N, C-alpha and C positions, 0 to 999 in steps of 0.2 A: 595346466589343469584348471578347469572351471571351478569357481567357488560353489559350495553346496548352499542352496538357498533354504530358507525356512520352509517354504512350500514343499520342496523336495524332501526335506527331513520329515515333515509331517506326513507326507505320502508314504514314506518308508515305514513309519510307525503304523499307519493305518493298515498297510498291507501285511505287516508282521502280526498285528493283533487279529486280523481277519484269518490268517493262516493258522494261528494258535487256536482260534475258536473252531475252525474246521477240523483240527487235529484233537480237539477236546482237551487241550492242555489246561492246567490250573492257571489262575490269574498271573499275568506277567507285568514286569516293568520293562520298558524299552528305552534305551538311550541311543541317540545318534550324535556322533562327534564329527567335527570338521577335520580337515587334514592336519591341522595343528593340535588336535587332541582336545579342543574346546567343545563343551557341550552346546549343541545346536538345538536339540529338542529332546524332551523326555516326557513320557506318559507312564502313569502308574495305575493299573487297574485296581478296582475295589478288592478288598480282602487280601491284600498283600501282607506277607510276613514282615516282621521288623527288619530293617536295614536292606531290604531288597533293592531299593533305589540305588544305594551305594554299591551294592554288589553288581548290579547291571552296568553301572557306569565304569566300574573297575574292569569288568569283563570287556567292555568296549575299548578301554585304553589298552588292555592286553592284546586284543585283536589288531588294533592299529599299530602297536609297537612291533608285533610279529609279522605284520603284513598278510594277515589271513582273516577269514571270517570267524565269528564266535563259535560256530558249531565244531570247528577243529580244535578249539581250546577248552571246550566244555568239560 
């Protein structure tokens, strides 16, 4: 398996935030982890609620542990 690059992680975040704006979702935090569960990239939009960064990273860990995407564990 190829290692996730920082550039790839940033593109994932960019696409996620673009889709969120298209869907008119409230501000998001987005965490991208590598296969070892280490944080590769994270962005937090303005006006986020308290602890949202920690919640999004924990959700990413859960998805990695379960081998699924976060929409299935939401």
